[in-house]
FINU-798212 format. One record per residue (C-alpha): residue in three letters; y, x, z. Coordinates in steps of 0.2 Angstrom, whole numbers, plus 5000, padded with zeros to 4 digits. Example, Ala and Ser with C-alpha at 12.3 -4.5 7.8 and 13.67 -1.06 7.14 Angstrom:
# residues 2
ALA497850625039SER499550685036
END
This chain:
# residues 139
MET494054495135ALA492754375128THR491654285139LYS489654325141LYS489354165131GLN490554215118ARG489854395116ARG488054315114ARG488654195100ARG489554345092SER487954445093LYS486854305086ASP488054275071ARG487854475067ARG486054465068HIS485654335054GLU486054365036TRP487154245028GLU487154185010ILE488654115001VAL488253974990TYR489353854981VAL488853664977ASP489253624960ASP489653454953GLU487953394952GLY487553444969ARG486553604966GLU486853744975VAL487453894965GLU487354074971VAL488854184971ASP488854334960GLU489954444972PRO490354384990GLU492054384994LYS492654505007ALA493554435022PRO495254515027ALA495054615043ARG495554515058LYS496554565072SER495754555090GLY495954405098GLN496154295082LYS494854165079SER493754135064SER494253985053THR492653965043LYS492353785049ALA494053725048PRO494353705029ALA492753595029ARG493153485042SER495053465036ALA494353435018LYS493253295026ARG494653225036GLY495653215021GLN494553115011ARG494752955023LYS495352805013VAL496352685022ASP496252505015PRO497852405011PRO498152265025SER497352105024TRP497551935034ARG495751905033ARG495252075041SER496552055054ALA495851875059ARG494051945059ARG494652075072ALA495451935082LEU493951825083ILE492951975088PHE494152005102GLY494251815107PRO492651805117ILE493051955126ALA494851895130PHE494051725137VAL492751825148PHE494251925155PHE495351785158TYR493951675167LEU493451825178THR495151865183MET495851695187LYS495951635205THR495451455199LYS493951475189SER494651345176VAL493751355159PRO495051265148GLN496451375156ALA495451535151VAL495051455134TYR497051425131SER497451585137ALA496051665125VAL496651575110ILE498551625113ILE498151805115THR497051795100ALA498451715090VAL499651845094LEU498351985090VAL498251935071PRO499851985066PHE499952125077THR498452195069TYR499052155051LEU500652245056MET499652395063ASP498652405046THR500252405036LEU501052545045MET499352645044TYR499252615025ARG501152655023THR500852825032PHE499252855021ARG500152815005LYS501652935011ARG500353075014LEU499653044996GLU501353054988ARG501753214998ALA500153284992GLY500453244974ALA499053144972THR498952994961GLN499452824971PRO498052684971LYS498552534963ARG499152394973ARG498352214972
END
């Protein structure tokens, strides 16, 4: 049985008139001649009107090829944060020791982020191949 909140939302949806429009290639809204009739749903099934729009938007995400420059930039952003963390958590408040630890962790972070970018890019390309889309050219 639907909750009171769900019943209110359904009744609100039924009160409003909805128009079905499509957006053409130039970005203009075009009305549909005959609205498509939705198949009858069994009780308890959820409507999936918003799901295709979300999944289409999510599918358009682009993953850039990995680069050492981007990995180094991320590590340099993380470096000062690591320094503050090490400085605050040390028993002896030694600045040179905190700097040394931050430099080491930052140096380790560069190849690690490059590896993660590589794995994400490979996964993205495999998904494109499975979908049958054309592959982006590698630089």
